[in-house]
MARMI-323961 format. One line per field, with one value per residue (C-alpha): residue number from 1; chain; y, z, x. Coordinates in nm, 3 decimals, m for minus. Each point is the difference from the previous one (the first is absolute). Layout:
N
resi [NUM|...]
chain [A|...]
y [Y|...]
z [Z|...]
x [X|...]
***
This chain:
427
resi [1|2|3|4|5|6|7|8|9|10|11|12|13|14|15|16|17|18|19|20|21|22|23|24|25|26|27|28|29|30|31|32|33|34|35|36|37|38|39|40|41|42|43|44|45|46|47|48|49|50|51|52|53|54|55|56|57|58|59|60|61|62|63|64|65|66|67|68|69|70|71|72|73|74|75|76|77|78|79|80|81|82|83|84|85|86|87|88|89|90|91|92|93|94|95|96|97|98|99|100|101|102|103|104|105|106|107|108|109|110|111|112|113|114|115|116|117|118|119|120|121|122|123|124|125|126|127|128|129|130|131|132|133|134|135|136|137|138|139|140|141|142|143|144|145|146|147|148|149|150|151|152|153|154|155|156|157|158|159|160|161|162|163|164|165|166|167|168|169|170|171|172|173|174|175|176|177|178|179|180|181|182|183|184|185|186|187|188|189|190|191|192|193|194|195|196|197|198|199|200|201|202|203|204|205|206|207|208|209|210|211|212|213|214|215|216|217|218|219|220|221|222|223|224|225|226|227|228|229|230|231|232|233|234|235|236|237|238|239|240|241|242|243|244|245|246|247|248|249|250|251|252|253|254|255|256|257|258|259|260|261|262|263|264|265|266|267|268|269|270|271|272|273|274|275|276|277|278|279|280|281|282|283|284|285|286|287|288|289|290|291|292|293|294|295|296|297|298|299|300|301|302|303|304|305|306|307|308|309|310|311|312|313|314|315|316|317|318|319|320|321|322|323|324|325|326|327|328|329|330|331|332|333|334|335|336|337|338|339|340|341|342|343|344|345|346|347|348|349|350|351|352|353|354|355|356|357|358|359|360|361|362|363|364|365|366|367|368|369|370|371|372|373|374|375|376|377|378|379|380|381|382|383|384|385|386|387|388|389|390|391|392|393|394|395|396|397|398|399|400|401|402|403|404|405|406|407|408|409|410|411|412|413|414|415|416|417|418|419|420|421|422|423|424|425|426|427]
chain [A|A|A|A|A|A|A|A|A|A|A|A|A|A|A|A|A|A|A|A|A|A|A|A|A|A|A|A|A|A|A|A|A|A|A|A|A|A|A|A|A|A|A|A|A|A|A|A|A|A|A|A|A|A|A|A|A|A|A|A|A|A|A|A|A|A|A|A|A|A|A|A|A|A|A|A|A|A|A|A|A|A|A|A|A|A|A|A|A|A|A|A|A|A|A|A|A|A|A|A|A|A|A|A|A|A|A|A|A|A|A|A|A|A|A|A|A|A|A|A|A|A|A|A|A|A|A|A|A|A|A|A|A|A|A|A|A|A|A|A|A|A|A|A|A|A|A|A|A|A|A|A|A|A|A|A|A|A|A|A|A|A|A|A|A|A|A|A|A|A|A|A|A|A|A|A|A|A|A|A|A|A|A|A|A|A|A|A|A|A|A|A|A|A|A|A|A|A|A|A|A|A|A|A|A|A|A|A|A|A|A|A|A|A|A|A|A|A|A|A|A|A|A|A|A|A|A|A|A|A|A|A|A|A|A|A|A|A|A|A|A|A|A|A|A|A|A|A|A|A|A|A|A|A|A|A|A|A|A|A|A|A|A|A|A|A|A|A|A|A|A|A|A|A|A|A|A|A|A|A|A|A|A|A|A|A|A|A|A|A|A|A|A|A|A|A|A|A|A|A|A|A|A|A|A|A|A|A|A|A|A|A|A|A|A|A|A|A|A|A|A|A|A|A|A|A|A|A|A|A|A|A|A|A|A|A|A|A|A|A|A|A|A|A|A|A|A|A|A|A|A|A|A|A|A|A|A|A|A|A|A|A|A|A|A|A|A|A|A|A|A|A|A|A|A|A|A|A|A|A|A|A|A|A|A|A|A|A|A|A|A|A|A|A|A|A|A|A|A|A|A|A|A|A|A|A|A|A|A|A|A|A|A|A|A|A|A|A|A|A|A|A|A|A|A|A|A]
y [4.897|0.358|0.024|m0.132|0.245|0.296|m0.098|m0.049|0.335|0.188|m0.180|0.098|0.370|m0.003|m0.100|0.326|m0.201|0.230|m0.047|m0.133|m0.258|m0.099|m0.057|m0.198|m0.222|m0.054|m0.113|m0.230|m0.151|m0.072|m0.139|m0.247|m0.108|m0.010|m0.072|m0.275|0.235|0.203|0.335|0.185|m0.071|0.251|0.299|0.117|m0.004|0.178|0.274|0.059|0.015|0.218|0.235|0.044|0.026|0.316|0.098|m0.014|0.224|0.278|m0.041|0.136|0.273|0.125|m0.031|0.211|0.264|0.031|0.033|0.283|0.180|m0.044|0.192|0.261|0.214|m0.058|m0.120|0.340|0.189|m0.231|0.027|0.373|0.010|m0.218|0.166|0.336|m0.141|m0.231|0.126|0.179|m0.333|m0.116|m0.163|0.246|m0.134|m0.362|0.003|0.123|m0.311|m0.224|0.197|0.015|m0.366|m0.061|0.216|m0.158|m0.355|0.072|0.052|m0.225|m0.322|m0.071|0.018|0.046|0.277|0.178|m0.022|0.092|0.289|0.172|m0.079|0.180|0.314|m0.008|m0.096|0.332|0.167|m0.220|0.169|0.336|0.027|m0.212|m0.281|m0.307|m0.229|m0.333|0.092|0.203|m0.300|m0.222|0.196|m0.041|m0.375|m0.063|0.246|m0.178|m0.322|0.152|m0.076|m0.361|0.083|0.297|m0.079|m0.052|m0.255|m0.256|m0.224|m0.008|m0.114|m0.288|m0.098|0.012|m0.212|m0.267|m0.024|0.079|0.299|0.303|0.273|0.289|m0.113|m0.030|0.349|0.141|m0.189|0.162|0.363|0.062|m0.211|0.182|0.343|m0.110|m0.145|0.327|0.183|m0.248|0.071|0.381|m0.067|m0.188|0.304|0.236|m0.213|m0.028|0.379|0.083|m0.230|0.137|0.337|0.021|m0.279|0.238|0.237|0.350|0.081|0.132|0.269|0.047|0.260|m0.099|0.135|m0.243|m0.285|0.053|0.058|m0.329|m0.191|0.015|m0.248|m0.249|m0.019|m0.237|m0.285|0.041|m0.023|m0.322|m0.154|0.072|m0.126|m0.315|m0.093|0.177|m0.177|m0.332|0.076|0.187|m0.321|0.160|m0.205|m0.311|0.037|m0.067|0.250|0.260|m0.049|0.078|0.312|0.099|m0.031|0.216|0.265|0.004|0.061|0.289|0.147|m0.037|0.186|0.275|0.051|0.006|m0.309|m0.233|m0.091|m0.290|m0.032|m0.007|m0.252|m0.223|0.017|m0.074|m0.300|m0.148|0.034|m0.151|m0.291|m0.084|0.006|m0.181|m0.279|m0.048|m0.016|m0.230|m0.250|m0.028|m0.058|m0.266|m0.185|0.045|m0.139|m0.311|m0.028|0.029|m0.284|m0.221|0.090|m0.087|m0.329|m0.113|0.106|0.259|0.263|m0.267|m0.150|0.343|0.068|m0.339|0.067|0.331|m0.158|m0.272|0.261|0.104|0.358|0.279|0.181|0.316|m0.185|m0.160|0.331|0.160|m0.298|0.067|0.372|m0.094|m0.235|0.275|0.250|m0.255|m0.102|0.361|0.051|m0.229|m0.012|0.267|0.103|m0.138|m0.328|m0.002|0.052|m0.254|m0.280|0.022|0.095|m0.335|m0.170|0.255|0.140|m0.327|m0.040|0.352|m0.040|m0.334|0.190|0.213|0.318|0.221|m0.019|0.373|0.087|m0.245|0.147|0.338|m0.156|m0.166|0.327|0.155|m0.293|0.049|0.364|m0.104|m0.215|0.288|0.198|m0.281|m0.104|m0.172|m0.028|0.300|0.136|0.353|0.044|m0.042|0.205|0.295|m0.055|m0.013|0.324|0.157|m0.114|0.040|m0.104|m0.333|m0.218|m0.045|0.362|m0.096|m0.325|0.170|0.275|m0.257|m0.190|0.221|m0.036|m0.376|0.046|0.216|m0.283|m0.256|0.236|0.011|m0.380|m0.029|0.260|m0.184|m0.329|0.163|0.199|m0.180|0.256|0.255|m0.197|m0.144|0.298|0.149|m0.328|m0.097|0.341|m0.017|m0.377]
z [11.747|m0.113|m0.121|0.334|0.188|m0.205|0.011|0.386|0.040|m0.203|0.188|0.340|m0.100|m0.175|0.338|0.153|0.216|0.099|m0.231|0.273|0.107|m0.367|m0.053|0.313|m0.075|m0.353|0.140|0.260|m0.276|m0.233|0.295|0.077|m0.354|m0.170|0.257|0.252|0.223|0.285|m0.129|0.206|0.296|m0.156|0.033|0.334|m0.115|m0.331|0.189|0.234|m0.272|m0.226|0.279|0.116|m0.342|0.020|m0.359|0.064|0.306|m0.262|m0.077|0.327|0.002|m0.349|0.077|0.315|m0.198|m0.247|0.274|0.160|m0.327|m0.080|0.307|0.002|m0.287|m0.233|m0.276|m0.008|m0.037|m0.265|m0.202|0.002|m0.098|m0.301|m0.105|m0.021|m0.252|m0.240|m0.020|m0.330|m0.182|m0.169|0.284|0.273|0.346|m0.123|m0.055|0.356|0.108|m0.171|0.100|0.366|0.000|m0.137|0.280|0.280|m0.141|0.038|0.381|0.099|m0.185|0.002|m0.281|0.228|0.201|m0.317|m0.174|0.317|0.105|m0.334|m0.076|0.309|m0.100|m0.370|m0.032|0.142|m0.301|m0.254|0.022|0.095|m0.337|m0.206|m0.100|m0.178|0.298|m0.145|m0.126|0.317|0.218|m0.234|0.057|0.376|m0.017|m0.243|0.159|0.332|m0.149|m0.024|0.372|m0.107|m0.244|0.131|0.304|0.290|m0.101|0.238|m0.297|m0.120|0.343|m0.004|m0.354|0.111|0.301|m0.204|m0.278|0.193|m0.224|0.121|0.126|m0.068|m0.363|m0.028|0.149|m0.257|m0.275|0.081|m0.014|m0.376|m0.105|0.266|m0.130|m0.369|0.106|0.170|m0.327|m0.197|0.239|m0.064|m0.364|0.001|0.163|m0.258|m0.289|0.156|0.066|m0.357|m0.140|0.247|0.137|0.228|0.218|0.105|0.212|0.085|m0.005|0.301|m0.044|0.238|0.001|m0.011|0.362|0.112|m0.174|0.150|0.347|m0.030|m0.047|0.376|0.033|m0.221|0.226|0.276|m0.246|m0.148|0.343|0.088|m0.340|0.034|0.364|m0.070|m0.345|0.030|0.334|m0.182|m0.296|0.214|0.197|0.317|0.056|m0.111|m0.145|0.351|0.173|m0.276|0.084|0.357|m0.101|m0.217|0.305|0.209|m0.288|m0.038|0.373|m0.026|m0.304|0.174|0.307|m0.229|m0.142|0.351|m0.081|0.247|0.285|0.219|m0.185|m0.339|0.114|0.146|m0.330|m0.205|0.216|m0.005|m0.372|m0.043|0.231|m0.191|m0.330|0.111|0.171|m0.328|m0.204|0.231|0.047|m0.378|m0.027|0.269|m0.173|m0.338|0.135|0.119|m0.336|m0.175|0.212|m0.090|m0.361|m0.009|0.180|m0.256|m0.287|m0.162|m0.097|m0.156|m0.185|m0.140|m0.106|m0.172|m0.178|m0.131|m0.116|m0.187|m0.186|m0.162|m0.054|m0.027|0.316|m0.145|m0.067|0.339|0.165|m0.186|0.107|0.365|m0.043|m0.132|0.291|0.251|m0.171|0.020|0.361|0.096|m0.092|0.280|0.270|0.244|m0.086|0.304|m0.043|m0.365|0.073|0.278|m0.162|m0.339|0.056|0.144|m0.326|m0.270|0.102|m0.039|m0.352|m0.091|0.143|m0.189|m0.317|0.072|0.103|0.265|0.346|0.053|m0.346|0.052|0.339|m0.174|m0.263|0.277|0.188|m0.319|m0.022|0.362|m0.072|m0.288|0.240|0.229|m0.257|m0.181|0.120|0.174|0.279|m0.083|0.352|m0.115|m0.177|0.324|0.198|m0.228|m0.008|0.384|0.018|m0.251|0.206|m0.264|m0.350|m0.159|0.006|m0.366|m0.048|0.152|m0.199|m0.339|0.087|0.091|m0.335|m0.215|0.281|m0.028|m0.363|0.130|0.240|m0.285|m0.207|0.286|0.024|m0.376|0.030|0.275|m0.194|m0.306|0.195|0.329|0.069|0.094|0.326|0.020|m0.084|0.347|0.183|m0.237|0.031|0.374|0.052]
x [4.061|0.049|m0.360|m0.122|0.209|m0.124|m0.376|0.033|0.176|m0.262|m0.282|0.141|0.051|m0.342|m0.148|0.149|0.234|0.292|0.300|0.244|m0.268|m0.058|0.379|0.024|m0.298|0.130|0.341|m0.169|m0.229|0.293|0.206|m0.281|m0.078|0.338|0.271|0.056|0.204|m0.169|0.125|m0.254|0.227|0.247|m0.247|0.132|0.363|m0.093|m0.203|0.305|0.255|m0.208|m0.097|0.357|0.170|0.216|m0.088|m0.370|0.035|0.026|m0.372|m0.155|0.262|m0.089|m0.369|0.055|0.198|m0.284|m0.249|0.193|0.051|m0.367|m0.097|0.277|m0.139|0.298|m0.236|m0.185|0.316|0.151|m0.332|0.003|0.362|m0.022|m0.329|0.191|0.241|m0.190|m0.360|0.082|m0.010|m0.321|m0.183|0.096|0.011|m0.052|0.374|0.037|m0.193|0.245|0.310|m0.109|m0.074|0.356|0.150|m0.211|0.058|0.374|m0.045|m0.291|0.045|m0.378|m0.245|m0.297|0.162|0.107|m0.339|m0.201|0.222|0.029|m0.362|m0.107|0.194|m0.089|m0.370|m0.133|0.186|m0.182|m0.342|0.133|0.192|m0.242|0.223|m0.126|m0.093|0.093|0.346|0.071|m0.086|0.201|0.313|m0.025|m0.079|0.292|0.235|m0.041|0.132|0.343|0.046|0.067|0.278|0.190|0.209|m0.051|m0.260|m0.147|m0.087|0.358|0.118|m0.251|0.110|0.365|m0.073|m0.185|0.251|0.326|0.067|0.203|m0.231|0.248|0.031|m0.377|m0.038|0.244|m0.176|m0.330|0.108|0.030|m0.304|m0.203|0.092|m0.064|m0.334|m0.091|0.092|m0.218|m0.291|0.038|0.033|m0.334|m0.159|0.146|m0.129|m0.344|m0.021|0.116|m0.270|m0.266|0.114|m0.303|0.159|0.289|m0.214|0.104|0.363|0.180|0.271|0.299|0.270|0.360|0.027|m0.278|0.174|0.343|m0.147|m0.188|0.331|0.046|m0.293|0.176|0.291|m0.144|m0.079|0.336|0.166|m0.201|0.091|0.366|0.016|m0.186|0.145|0.332|0.088|m0.028|0.224|0.257|0.041|m0.119|m0.315|m0.183|m0.355|m0.143|0.230|m0.078|m0.378|0.074|0.191|m0.303|m0.226|0.224|0.027|m0.385|m0.036|0.246|m0.187|m0.341|0.146|0.143|m0.352|m0.141|m0.224|0.166|m0.227|m0.091|m0.335|0.181|0.250|m0.279|m0.185|0.314|0.097|m0.344|m0.021|0.347|m0.080|m0.327|0.166|0.311|m0.214|m0.186|0.310|0.201|m0.285|m0.035|0.382|0.001|m0.290|0.170|0.336|m0.178|m0.188|0.338|0.138|m0.292|0.028|0.372|m0.069|m0.262|0.223|m0.244|0.269|0.212|m0.295|m0.104|0.360|0.016|m0.332|0.116|0.326|m0.183|m0.211|0.322|m0.104|0.259|0.083|m0.175|m0.325|0.006|0.058|m0.288|m0.222|0.100|m0.070|m0.344|m0.056|0.080|m0.231|m0.291|0.081|0.026|m0.366|m0.101|0.273|0.119|0.357|0.182|m0.187|0.091|0.365|0.042|m0.207|0.163|0.366|0.110|m0.142|0.069|0.336|0.198|m0.151|0.105|0.343|0.057|m0.064|0.302|m0.178|0.158|m0.177|0.045|m0.148|m0.294|m0.059|m0.072|m0.216|m0.194|m0.045|m0.150|m0.245|m0.093|m0.060|m0.226|m0.197|m0.057|m0.193|m0.192|m0.341|m0.164|0.263|0.229|0.061|0.105|m0.332|m0.188|0.245|m0.062|m0.369|m0.001|0.197|m0.247|m0.301|m0.265|m0.084|0.063|0.327|m0.055|0.137|0.327|0.002|m0.050|0.245|0.275|m0.027|0.229|0.264|m0.021|0.114|0.293|0.098|m0.009|0.210|0.259|0.004|0.069|0.275|0.172|m0.028|0.154|0.264|0.082|0.277|m0.261|m0.030|0.357|0.211|0.005|0.065|0.273|0.163|0.010|0.075]
***
C-alpha cells in the first residue's frame, strides 16, 4: 500500500501535475482502491474547515508581511549594516550574506523571499570584489533556508497544525538552533577561505563611526521581531494576531521609509494572494489525503512495521533522517512536509521523542532539501536572481553548507536541549 502510494505520487509529480492536484488525485485513488466509504464526499467540509482554521490565517498574513518588507527597501539597509561589522572575517561580505539572511528570516518567515531579497542586494558585489563565484552563491542559497527555522516561520505553523504542537513553543525552539546554524555557515566560509584565500575576494574596510551609524538600520528588523514574537510570549496575542501586528508594523515602516504607495500595496497584495492560494490549496488537498491515509490505516501499518523491526530509537531516527534526505532530492519542501508528517510523526512520537524537538529536526531536513538538487528550490531562486551562468555553480557552492546542516542535525540529536532549553524555560 505504501509502495503503491509513493510510486503514484512520484508518477504524478513526474508528469508535472501541480502539487495540490497530485495530492488530491492520490487521495481519490487510494479512496477508490482501498476503502468502501465514499470519503471524497468530505472534500467540501475539509476545504472549509482548513480554509477557516484560525491558526492557518497566520499564513497569508505572514506572507503579506514578507511581501511588504521585500518592497520597502529594508533588506538593502540591513545588508549594508551587517556588512560594516563583519567583513573583516575571512570571506568578507559572504558573512554579511549569511547575517543578512538571518536578520531577514526573522522578519519574513519565507525562504524564497529571504534568498531572493538578499541575493538581489548581494550578487552585484560578487564580481565587483572578485569573490569565488560558487562559494558566494552557496552562502546565499543556504542562508535563505534560515527563513524556515528562525521565527516567524510559515513551515513551523504548518507542522504545528498537522501535529497539534504548540506554535509558541516551536518558535522558541527554533531560535537557538537557527543562530547556531548561521554560525556554522559562517564557520564553513572561514574554513574554505583559509584553505583557499582567493575565494575571499577583496576586503572592505569600515571606520568605527560608519559601523555605529549603521546600527540604526538594524532597528527596523529588531522592532518587527519584538512585536511579532514578543506579543506572543507576553500573552498579548496569538500567533495569528501577532502576524496581523507584523503586517501593520511593516506598513508603518514602509511609510517611514517613504516606500508606501498604492502601486507597492497592489504588488504586495497580489504576490501574497498568489503564494497563499498555492499554499492553501496544497493544505486542503493534503488534509483530504491525510483523512484517506488514516481511513485505510497506513500510518498505523507503518508504525507497527517499525515496531516489529525492533531497532533502537536512535537507529530508527537515523533511518528517518536518511529517508528525508533522499526524498528531499525529489520532492518540493512543502509537499515533502505535508505528505510525510502524518505518517512519520506518529512513529517518531511513539518512540518517545519530543514533538517540539522533532519539529526542529524536521525543519533542518527541509532546509537541506532546499539546497540539494535536482529539486532544491533555493538553488533555482539564486540562479534566477543571478540571471546568467549555470545552476551548477550554485549547486556546487551549496554542498559545503549541506554538511553544516547535517552537523547541526547530529548536534540536536546528541544535545536535544539546544532546541528545548528556551521552551522549557518559558513554559
